[in-house]
Residue, then its C-alpha position, 0 to 999 in steps of 0.5 A: m500500500t502506498q502513501n497515496q492510498t493511505e491518504e485516500e482511505s483517511k479522506l474517505i473515513s474522515i469526510p463522513e465523520i465530519e459530515e456526521a459532526i456537521e449534522s449533529f451541530k445543525k440539530e443543536l443549532e436548530t434547538c438553540i434557535n428555537r430556545i431563543q425564539e421561545l425566550l423572546k416570546s416569553e419576555d413581558p416588559v410590562k410585567g418586568i419579565y426579561f431573559a436577557q442573560e439566557i438570550f445572550e448565552s443562547q445567541r452566543d451558542k448559536l454563533r459558536l455552532e455556526v462557526e463549528i459548522d462552517s469550519r467543518r465544511k471548510k475542512i471537507n473542502r480542503i480534504k477534497l482539494g488535497m490540502t494536507e494542512y488543516 
């Protein structure tokens, strides 16, 4: 087995794993978006009910998940292009 065959096998193994991680992050992202919407709907300024901290934390998680998804998509593209440095 040559080095190219080994690299090709690792690409085939890692791309599906990365795609699986992306799908997992997408599910988390959807949950996070729903949580933000629920918190926003639950606020009642007249009664003094605010969820600023929870909304902020959820928005931060949403951004983190978007970055995780984006970085993994880029990693797949680098693998497909044959770039070795990730």
